C-alpha positions as CSV (number, residue, x, y, z in Angstrom):
1,M,-1.6,15.6,-5.1
2,N,-4.1,15.6,-2.2
3,R,-6.9,13.2,-2.3
4,S,-9.5,12.5,0.1
5,I,-12.8,10.8,0.9
6,T,-15.8,11.1,3.0
7,G,-17.6,7.9,4.0
8,R,-19.5,6.2,6.7
9,S,-16.7,6.9,9.3
10,G,-15.7,10.5,8.4
11,S,-13.2,12.1,6.2
12,V,-9.8,10.6,5.1
13,S,-7.0,12.4,3.4
14,V,-3.7,11.2,2.0
15,R,-0.3,13.1,3.0
16,R,3.4,12.2,2.4
17,A,4.6,10.0,5.2
18,T,7.5,11.6,7.7
19,A,10.1,10.0,9.7
20,R,8.0,10.3,12.7
21,D,5.2,7.8,11.2
22,A,7.8,4.9,11.1
23,K,6.7,3.3,14.4
24,R,2.8,3.6,13.3
25,L,3.4,2.2,9.9
26,T,5.5,-0.8,11.5
27,R,2.6,-1.4,13.8
28,L,0.0,-1.6,11.2
29,V,2.3,-4.0,9.0
30,R,2.9,-6.2,11.9
31,G,-0.7,-6.3,13.2
32,S,-2.4,-6.9,9.8
33,R,-4.9,-9.9,10.4
34,A,-4.0,-10.5,6.5
35,Y,-0.6,-12.0,7.8
36,E,-1.8,-14.3,10.2
37,G,-1.2,-18.0,10.1
38,Q,0.8,-19.2,7.3
39,Y,1.8,-15.7,6.2
40,A,2.9,-14.6,9.7
41,A,6.6,-15.1,9.0
42,M,6.7,-12.5,6.2
43,V,5.8,-9.5,8.5
44,A,7.5,-10.9,11.7
45,G,10.2,-8.4,12.7
46,Y,9.4,-6.4,9.7
47,R,10.3,-2.6,10.2
48,V,9.2,0.5,8.2
49,G,12.1,2.7,9.3
50,P,12.6,6.4,8.8
51,D,15.6,5.8,6.4
52,Y,12.8,4.0,4.3
53,I,10.4,6.6,4.5
54,E,12.9,9.2,3.4
55,T,14.3,7.0,0.4
56,H,10.9,6.2,-1.1
57,R,7.5,7.8,-1.8
58,V,5.5,6.7,1.2
59,F,2.0,8.2,1.6
60,V,-0.3,7.8,4.5
61,A,-4.2,7.9,4.6
62,A,-5.0,9.6,7.8
63,A,-8.6,10.4,9.4
64,T,-9.4,14.2,9.2
65,E,-12.4,14.1,11.6
66,G,-13.1,12.1,14.4
67,H,-10.2,10.2,15.1
68,E,-8.0,13.2,13.7
69,G,-4.6,12.1,12.5
70,Q,-5.2,8.3,12.8
71,V,-3.4,6.4,10.4
72,L,-5.9,4.2,8.2
73,G,-3.5,3.0,5.7
74,F,-0.3,3.7,3.7
75,Y,1.5,2.9,0.4
76,S,5.2,2.9,-0.8
77,L,6.1,3.7,-4.5
78,V,9.4,2.7,-5.7
79,L,10.3,4.6,-8.9
80,A,13.3,2.5,-10.2
81,P,12.2,-0.1,-10.9
82,P,8.6,1.1,-10.6
83,E,7.0,-0.9,-7.8
84,L,4.1,-0.6,-5.4
85,D,6.3,-1.9,-2.6
86,L,4.0,-1.9,0.3
87,M,0.4,-1.3,0.7
88,F,-1.6,-1.7,4.0
89,V,-5.1,-0.8,5.4
90,A,-5.6,-0.9,8.9
91,D,-8.2,-3.9,9.8
92,Q,-10.6,-1.5,11.2
93,A,-10.5,0.6,8.1
94,Q,-11.1,-2.1,5.4
95,G,-14.1,-1.7,3.4
96,R,-14.3,2.1,3.9
97,G,-12.7,3.0,0.5
98,V,-9.3,3.7,1.8
99,G,-7.5,1.1,-0.2
100,R,-9.1,2.6,-3.3
101,L,-8.1,6.1,-2.2
102,L,-4.5,5.0,-1.8
103,V,-4.6,3.2,-5.2
104,A,-5.9,6.2,-7.1
105,H,-3.2,8.6,-5.3
106,M,-0.5,6.0,-6.2
107,K,-1.6,6.2,-9.9
108,S,-1.4,9.9,-9.7
109,E,2.2,10.0,-8.2
110,A,3.3,7.3,-10.9
111,R,1.8,9.4,-13.5
112,A,3.6,12.8,-12.3
113,A,6.9,10.8,-12.0
114,G,6.5,10.0,-15.7
115,L,5.9,6.1,-15.2
116,D,3.6,4.2,-17.6
117,R,3.4,0.9,-15.4
118,V,3.8,0.0,-11.7
119,R,4.5,-3.5,-10.8
120,V,2.9,-5.2,-7.7
121,V,4.0,-8.5,-6.2
122,S,0.9,-9.0,-4.3
123,H,0.0,-11.0,-1.0
124,P,-1.9,-13.9,-2.4
125,P,-5.3,-12.9,-0.4
126,A,-5.0,-9.4,-1.9
127,E,-4.9,-10.1,-5.6
128,G,-8.8,-9.8,-5.9
129,F,-8.6,-6.2,-4.5
130,Y,-5.8,-5.2,-6.9
131,R,-7.6,-6.5,-9.9
132,S,-10.9,-5.0,-8.8
133,V,-8.8,-1.5,-9.0
134,G,-7.3,-2.2,-12.3
135,A,-4.3,-4.2,-11.8
136,V,-3.8,-6.9,-14.5
137,H,-2.2,-10.3,-13.9
138,V,1.3,-10.5,-15.6
139,G,3.0,-13.6,-14.0
140,T,3.8,-15.3,-10.7
141,A,6.8,-14.5,-8.5
142,P,8.3,-17.6,-7.0
143,A,8.6,-18.4,-3.3
144,T,11.8,-16.9,-1.6
145,P,12.4,-18.9,1.5
146,P,12.7,-18.7,4.4
147,A,10.4,-15.6,5.0
148,V,8.2,-16.3,1.8
149,V,7.4,-20.0,1.1
150,W,4.6,-19.4,-1.3
151,D,4.4,-18.3,-4.7
152,R,2.8,-14.8,-5.2
153,P,0.8,-13.2,-7.9
154,E,2.6,-10.7,-10.1
155,L,0.3,-7.6,-11.2
156,E,0.8,-4.5,-12.9
157,F,-1.0,-1.1,-13.0
158,R,-0.9,0.5,-16.5
159,I,-0.6,4.1,-16.0
160,P,-2.1,6.3,-19.0
161,T,-0.2,9.4,-19.6
162,C,-3.4,11.5,-18.9
163,Q,-6.6,11.2,-16.9
């Protein structure tokens, strides 16, 4: 499914990621201001490789006018077990509807794959965003040192069978 938005900063569409996107997605993860300070260890050395992109359903939000092709965000949907494994929006694109577009796209992909729910182990500061787009709190994922030394909210998107 192809989705797009037009906002203050031009049009954005969602497309399937390719192996050629790997370096851009890695830079987006490592450069995220959401992972500064105490959260830096979680993304230090993190890599979104071509093999990951080919194995999972990875989708990119890209500008379609102005800075055409510029990656503004991405997500990864793992089917078994169903999980929103990664979701990042570029710092400069936050507040423009890119995250909401990616979540709507993810829900459509999940529905098309026959999933009835998708789990999210959230970065603590992102919990409010996920709740604002329909996720419900279902528990807490305990810390997994050394990279993740804090508990994280566990949320779930419930996917209706039709929309």
